[in-house]
N, C-alpha and C positions, 0 to 999 in steps of 0.2 A: 786636537787635530783639526785642520782646515781642509774642507773638501769643496772644490769649485763645482757649482751647479750650472749647467748650460740650459739654454732655452730647449724645451721639448722639440725633438726633431733635429737638433744640432749637436755638435760636440764642443767640448771646452776649447778646442783649437779653432773653431769657427769664430768669426767676428761679425755677426749679423748687424751690429749696431755701429760698426766702424772699427778702426785699428787702435783705439785707446787701450792702454795697458791696465786692464781691469777684468774682473770676473763679473759675469751677469748677476750671479749670486754666490754667496759663500756661506757654507754651513760650518758652524763652530759649536761643537757639543750639541746643545738642544736649541740653538739659535740660528736663524737664517737672516742674513743681511743681503737685501736686494739693492743692487746699484740703481742709479737713476734710470727710469724707463721712459722712453718717449713713444710717440705714436708711429713706430716703424714695426711692420710685420717681420719678425725675426727669421722667417723662412724665405721671404722674398727680398727683404731690404727696402721695400717701398713704404713711403709715408702713407698712412691710412687716414682718410678724412681731411676735410678743410674747415671743420668747425670744431669747437671745443668739446661738444658732446661726443662725437664720433672718435675724436682723438683720446678723450678720457677713457672711453670704453676700451680702445686698443691698449692704452697704457695699463689699465687694470687687468685686461686679459693677459698681457705680458707678465705682470706681477704674479697673477694667479697661477700661470703655467710654471713659473720658477718655484713658487712656494710649494705647489703640488709635486714638482719634480724632486723636491727635498723631502717629501713625505708628510707635509703638513697641509693645512687648509687655510682659507682666508680667515677663518675664525681664530687662527693662531696669530694673526697680524696684530701687533701691539702698538706700533708707531708708524705713521706715514708722513713723509715730507712732500708738500705740493708746491710746485713752482709754476706760476701762471705768467704768461707774457702779457695778458690783458686782464687786470683785476675785475673789469666789468663782466668777465665770463664766470665769476665765482658761483653764481646761482645755477647756471647750466652744468658746470662741473659738479657741483654738490648733488644735483639730481641724479646724475649717473653714478657718482660715488656711492650713494645710498643704495643702489642696486647690488653692490658687491659686499657690503658690510651690514651687520645687524648689531643691535645693542648687546652688550656694552661696546660702543664703537672704539676704534683705536685712537690713541692720543695723536694729535697731528698739529702741524704748522703749515700755513700757506703764506707764500711770499710772492711778490712781483719780480720778474727777472727778464732778461733778454737771453734767448737761446741761440746757438750757433747756426741754426738753419731757420730762416724766417717762416717756413711752412709750419714749423713746430710751435704749437700753442701751449703745451703743457709737458711737464716732466714730474715723475714721482719716484721716491725711493721708499723702502719699507724694511721693517724689522719684524720677524715672526719668532715666536717662542713656543716650543713644544710643551 
C-alpha cells in the first residue's frame, strides 16, 4: 500500500513546491521515498536563503519534516541524492549536511546540475527505512 505524505501543515492536495504531478513523499510498507526538495518553505512557497548553507538547511528541514510526518527520524535515512548547481559549494553544503546526520551516515551521491529556478542552488531526495 502506498500512502502520500504531505509537508507538515499542508495536505496532499496542496502543491507548495509547484504543480508537478508528484507526491512530496510516499510511504510504501516500511520505506519512505522523499521527492527532490529545494530551498522552498512549504508553508509560504518562498525561496529561503541566497547561499548554499542556508538553502541546504531548508532542504534538510523539508526532508526531516516529511520523514517525521511518516513516523520515522533522520536516523532512518539510508540514501540521499544531492544535486548542486555549483560544485564549488560542496564543502559548505557538507558542513550543514553533517548537522542533520550522524554515523553511520546515509549512502549518497552528489552531482552538478542546472535547476529550473536560478535562485535555487541545491536539491536533495532521500530514502528512509524503518
